[in-house]
N, C-alpha and C positions, 0 to 999 in steps of 0.2 A: 300750637306755636312752635314747639320743638321740631315737629315734622317739617314745618315751613322753613325753618332755619337750616335743617339738614338738606332740604331740597335746593335751597339757594346755594349752599356750599357745594352740593353735588354739581349743580349747573355751572357754578363758577369754575370748579375744578375741570369740568368737561370742556368749558370754553378755553381755559388756559392750556389744557392738553392739546386742543386743536391748534391753538396759536403756536405753541411750542413745536408741535409736529410739522407745522407748515413753515417753520422758520427756515430762511435761506442763509447760506453762508455768505458773509460780506466778501467782496471781491477786490483783490489788488488790481489797480488800473495802470499806474505808471509811476516812474520817478521823474520829477520835474524841478525846474528852478535850481539846477545844480550850480554851486559856486564855491570857489576856494575862499574861505573867510579870512584866514591868517596862517602864518607859519611861525612857530615859536619853539625854540630849542630843537628837539628832534621830532616834533609833531606838526603835521599838516592838518588843520581844521577845515572840514568840508561841510557845507550846509546843503540840504536838499528837502524837497517836499515829497512825502510818502503819500500817494493819492489812493484813497479807498472809497468804494461805492457800497452803500448799505441798501440792499434790495427789499428790506422788510418794511412793513407799514408802521413799525414802532421804533423808537430810538434804542440804540445799543451802545455798548461801551467797548472801546479798544483799551484793554487793561495793560498790555505791555507789547513791546515790539523790539526786536533786536535783529541786527544784521551783521554779517561779516563781509569784509572787502578783500578781494583777491586780485593779484596781478600775476598773470601767467601761472595760475594754480598755486601761488604762494600767498598765504595769509599775511596781509600787510596792515589791516586796520579793522575797526568795528564801530558800530553806532547803536544807540538804543533810545527808546522813548522813556522819559523819566516819570511822566504823569499820565493818568487815565485821560482819554479823549472821548467825548461823546460824539456818536455818529448819528446824525438826524435821520429820520425815516425817509426812505427813497431819495437819498441825497449823496452827493460826492463831495468829499472833503480832502483838502491837502494838509497833511500833518508835518510841521517842521521837525526835522531830525538833524542832529549834529553828529558828525562822524570824525573819528580820529584816525589818521593814517601815519604809521611810523616810518619816518624817513630812513631810519637805520635798517629796517627790513627791506626798504626799497633800494638801498644803496647798491646792491649787486646789479641792479638794472639801470643805474644812472646813465651809462653810455647810450643805450637805446632811447631812454626817456628824454635825453637832451636833444635828440635829433627829431623829436616829434612834437607837434603843437596840439595833438589830440590823442592821448593814450587811452586804451580801453581797459576798464576795471570791471570785475564781476562782483555783483551783489547777491548774497544768499542769506536767507533768514526766514523768520516767521513772526506773525503777530497773534496775540491771544484776544479773542472777542467774546464778551459775555452777553448773552441774550436770554434774559429771564433765568431759567434754570439750565439753559444750554451753554456750552462753551465751544467755540470754533477756533481753528487755527487757519491763518491766512499765510500761505506760502509765498516766498519771494525768491525769484530767480531772474535777475535782470542785469543790464549793462549800463554803465555810465562812462562818459568821456571827459577826461580832465587834462588840462595843460599844466603839468607839474614842473615845467622847465625853470621858472623863476625861483620857486621854492628850493629846488635842487641846487641851483647856482649859489643861492644864499647859504645853503648848508655846506657846500664845498668850500666857500670862502671862510666859513667859521672853522673848518677843519684845517685849512691852510693858514693858520694864525701864528702870531709871534711865539717863538721859543719852542715849538712843538715838532718842527719838521727838519731843521738844520742845526746840528750841534758839533762843535769842535771836540775831537776825542783824543788826539795825541799830537806831540810835537817832537821834532828831532832835527839834527843838523848833520849833513854829510861832508861839510868842509869848514875849515876855520874861517872866521870873519877876516875880511881884508880891511885895509884902511878906509876904503870907500863904501863897501857893501857888506851886508850880513844876509845870508840865505838860510831860510828855514823850510823844513818839510813838515807840513801839517796834514792831518786827516780830518775831513768833515763827514759826519754821518748824515745821510739823507734818509729821512724816515717817512714812509707812506702809511698813514693810519686808516686809510680807506680801502674797501675791497674792490677797487678799480685801479687799472694801470693808468699811468700818465707819463708825459715826457717833461723833463727839466730842460727847457729850451735855452735858457740863459741864466747865468749866475754871476753876480759882481759883488766883491767884498772890498771894503775900505778898512784900514787898520789905523786906529787913532790912539794917541796918548792922552788927548784932551778933545772931547766932542766939540768944543768951541773953536778948535784950531784945525789946520789942514791935516789931512791924512799923511802918515809916514810910509805907507805902502798900499798897493792896490793889486787885486787879483781878479782875473776874468776867466770864466769857463770857456774852453776852446771848442768843445764839441758837445752836443746834446746828450743827455743821459736818459735811458728808458727806466722808469721806476715801476717795479712789480707791485701788484696789490698786496696790502698788509705786509710789506717787507721793508728792508733797509739795505743800503749799500754805502760803501766808503768812496768818497771822492778825494783823490790826492791833490794837495795844493803845494806848489813851489812858490814861496813868497820871498821877494827880495826887498830888504830895507836899505834905505840910504842913510849911512851913519851920520852924515852931516845934518840931515833932518832930525835924527834922533837927538843929537847933541843940542840942537836949537831948542828942543822942548824938554831937555833933561831937568830932572827934579832932584833935590838933595836927598829926598826920601829913598831914592833908588839905592844909594850907597848904604844907608842905615838899615833898610829892609832887605837889601841884597836881592831885589826882584823888581821886575817891570810889569805893570798891568796895562794891557791893550784892550780897547773896546773895538769890537768888530761890528760894523754896520754895513748892511748891504740889502740886496733884493734879488730874488729868483723869479723867473717867469715860467709858469707851468702851463702846459697845453693839455686840455682834456676835450676830446671830440670837437676840436676847432675853436674852443673857448680858451682865452688866455687869462690867467690869474696872476696877479702880482703878489708875491709872498715876501713880506718884510723880514729881515734877519737881524737879530741883535744877540751878541754873545760876548763873553769875556775870555781873555787869554792871559795867563800869568807865566812869565819866564823868570826862572830863578837863576842866579849866577854867584 
């Protein structure tokens, strides 16, 4: 009886050894069903099917799979398989994988990505497959094509938001006020927080003592300004106030506080690779006397 058991165990071990030795490496087939799922904050979510063929006569398991996403040799994102996936015998299966692409890492390439409806990204990675006592790695080296234009436009709009890009920095006067007019010299700092250049095509500002009433002064940019990546520059403003308009909206608190508070409202138009962005501006100006 003992001999019979040993023989059975030996035969079983021999059979398993033959099966294991004959095991074939599962094959990466393709990446399919590529789609941009959503864009949130600084992340672009991309879904795709990682298609694998199992050439063995028994079921195997894909234990883990990870991939890195490159654009022009720069690492911009990654994806991974969260759970084990069973690979049926002699079957091809598409495994859903979610990938995250960092829009911040892509930002230096915005100009060229905005001009393309189909940009090429490189995928590199590997998958780990368990087959009985064996373990295989499945290499991945492929390309996908994505239209990232809308996600980038949304990201740029978020960067060109209230209060971040245009701020008044100083105020002075080079002449005494006349009976009719008061002239002030102001400096506005234009700040570019993105690693790409753009042009400030137009800029209009209105100066208000009360948002609910008419403006008491208006200023318009005469010539476009070129804004360098991740930089700032000073735009000089020469603003003329009509004293009569100021007196019409005069408040008693001016005399007691010895200062006047202006609200500056306006809009800039920024050009990036042919796309025009409207940038709202709101700031406060305090003049003491």
